[in-house]
Steps between C-alpha positions, in 0.01 A plus 500: 500500500349466847227720640460559869152586627483661844204544732420579859612858558283761660448731796538363851533653847820474698522161665289341231580227249500449125596214275655561160492239224708470188421242232744417217361424157768247406386142510811374684749662729814296568785703640389840614495769763172673552422779736378841588660843485349830598551862412376791708476854360842659472678178594680225312341165439597255772476126558226394739515122485579223254489124469693273270414173329665315785272663752758726664377844601649828598346820630587863544585573866212747516240231438644198680248355745212682334497385137500145365566394147366167376426326173262257331701322234191346335349846454835665420408760757692677773331661796610771743314500827546834664405537868543778752518752218655839567464831317858460378391189309306724266637453147435349163585132525641326198521130429829382353597174333855400411482185287784275393455305175819294527732759350379848582295686756200705390337766716137594512293756696137535577309825453502586869226520763449786744508431871401789724516479877315790658246577766 
């Protein structure tokens, strides 16, 4: 079992920045995809950004050019730097880890962290 510990959410004004962090409890991550999803009230959960073990990234069109996902392999941590935040970015942000053990994929979620963009 892997636990994901998120931090960094909060309240920010439009145009501001926040950085989210997600640390995995597993001692070693080999083949994986790790990223962030978000869910606003009344809406479905959607992909924000993700990065795989090879370093490839992809982003939702709505955040391209504003958000950057990165990782620290030694710390088993993924970061989401969010700049030029808009009110429509308000949501609960969830960290996700898809981990391959050589035969199967396992899926893990963090508890979620609230991001509110408001003046």
